[in-house]
C-alpha positions as CSV (number, residue, x, y, z in Angstrom):
1,M,13.4,-7.1,-15.4
2,M,10.1,-8.9,-14.8
3,L,8.5,-11.2,-17.4
4,T,5.0,-12.5,-17.2
5,I,4.1,-15.6,-19.3
6,I,0.5,-16.5,-19.8
7,V,-0.5,-19.9,-21.2
8,N,-3.9,-20.8,-22.5
9,D,-3.6,-24.1,-24.5
10,A,-3.9,-27.7,-23.4
11,P,-0.5,-29.1,-22.2
12,Y,-0.2,-32.0,-24.6
13,G,-1.0,-32.2,-28.3
14,I,0.4,-28.8,-29.1
15,E,3.8,-27.4,-28.2
16,K,2.9,-23.9,-27.1
17,P,2.8,-24.8,-23.3
18,W,6.0,-26.7,-23.6
19,N,7.7,-23.7,-25.3
20,A,6.3,-21.4,-22.7
21,L,7.9,-23.5,-20.0
22,R,11.2,-23.6,-21.9
23,L,11.1,-19.8,-22.2
24,A,10.4,-19.4,-18.5
25,S,13.2,-21.7,-17.5
26,T,15.7,-20.0,-19.8
27,S,14.6,-16.5,-18.7
28,V,15.0,-17.3,-15.0
29,S,18.4,-18.9,-15.6
30,T,21.6,-17.3,-14.2
31,D,22.6,-16.3,-17.7
32,I,19.5,-14.2,-18.3
33,G,18.4,-13.4,-14.7
34,M,14.9,-12.3,-15.2
35,K,12.1,-12.5,-12.6
36,V,9.4,-14.6,-14.1
37,S,5.7,-15.0,-13.2
38,F,3.8,-17.9,-14.9
39,F,0.0,-17.9,-15.2
40,L,-2.0,-20.9,-16.5
41,M,-5.5,-20.4,-17.7
42,G,-8.1,-22.1,-19.9
43,D,-7.2,-25.7,-20.8
44,S,-3.5,-25.1,-19.8
45,V,-4.5,-25.4,-16.1
46,V,-4.4,-29.2,-16.4
47,A,-0.7,-28.9,-16.9
48,A,-0.5,-28.3,-13.2
49,N,-2.3,-31.5,-12.3
50,K,0.1,-33.8,-10.3
51,G,0.6,-37.4,-11.0
52,Q,1.1,-37.1,-14.8
53,K,2.3,-40.2,-16.6
54,T,4.0,-39.6,-20.0
55,P,5.9,-42.0,-22.2
56,D,9.6,-42.3,-21.8
57,G,11.4,-39.6,-23.7
58,Y,8.4,-37.3,-23.8
59,Y,8.3,-34.0,-21.9
60,N,6.3,-34.0,-18.7
61,M,4.6,-30.7,-17.7
62,E,4.4,-31.6,-14.0
63,K,8.2,-32.1,-13.8
64,M,8.8,-28.9,-15.8
65,L,6.5,-26.9,-13.5
66,Q,8.3,-28.4,-10.4
67,S,11.6,-27.2,-11.9
68,L,10.3,-23.7,-12.4
69,V,8.9,-23.5,-8.8
70,S,12.3,-24.7,-7.5
71,K,14.0,-21.9,-9.4
72,G,11.7,-19.3,-7.7
73,V,9.2,-18.8,-10.4
74,E,5.8,-17.9,-9.1
75,V,3.3,-20.2,-10.8
76,K,-0.5,-19.6,-10.6
77,V,-3.5,-21.2,-12.2
78,C,-6.8,-19.4,-12.9
79,G,-9.2,-20.3,-10.1
80,A,-12.3,-20.1,-12.3
81,C,-10.5,-22.3,-14.9
82,I,-9.6,-25.1,-12.4
83,D,-13.1,-24.9,-11.0
84,A,-14.6,-25.4,-14.5
85,R,-12.4,-28.5,-14.9
86,G,-13.2,-30.1,-11.5
87,L,-9.7,-29.5,-10.1
88,V,-9.0,-28.5,-6.5
89,G,-5.8,-27.1,-4.8
90,S,-4.8,-30.6,-3.6
91,D,-4.7,-31.7,-7.3
92,L,-2.0,-29.2,-8.2
93,V,1.7,-29.6,-8.5
94,E,3.4,-28.6,-5.2
95,G,4.2,-24.9,-5.2
96,V,1.6,-24.1,-7.9
97,E,-1.2,-21.9,-6.4
98,R,-4.7,-20.8,-7.2
99,G,-4.7,-17.4,-8.8
100,S,-7.2,-14.8,-10.1
101,M,-7.7,-12.3,-12.8
102,K,-6.7,-9.6,-10.2
103,I,-3.4,-11.3,-9.6
104,L,-2.8,-11.7,-13.4
105,A,-3.7,-8.0,-14.0
106,T,-1.3,-6.9,-11.2
107,W,1.5,-9.0,-12.7
108,I,0.8,-7.5,-16.1
109,K,0.9,-4.0,-14.6
110,E,4.2,-4.6,-12.9
111,S,5.9,-6.5,-15.7
112,D,8.4,-5.1,-18.2
113,K,7.3,-7.7,-20.7
114,V,4.3,-10.0,-21.1
115,V,4.2,-13.0,-23.5
116,S,1.1,-15.1,-24.1
117,F,1.1,-18.6,-25.5
């Protein structure tokens, strides 16, 4: 079963992106075994910015995305959204790639379930 997760909100200050990452991690776990695609758009694209410094004990989006990538989750960021925020490919967490609406539309078409945060 394929699950596509779409995130729109800024990575910190609201828990939606954190919860989306937690859902993706659980869904791809060996207990559940889903194929997961993860798409960041709007203000959520800054979650993929490498070099994040968060207080001790606070979740870190960069580390969470690295963990997803290491588990085989395909993570893309909206190209137009990173352009609008002055980010380039070299700013992104390793394994996170520039995406497009065409890629997202294809994932949605091929998915059994789509969840948007």
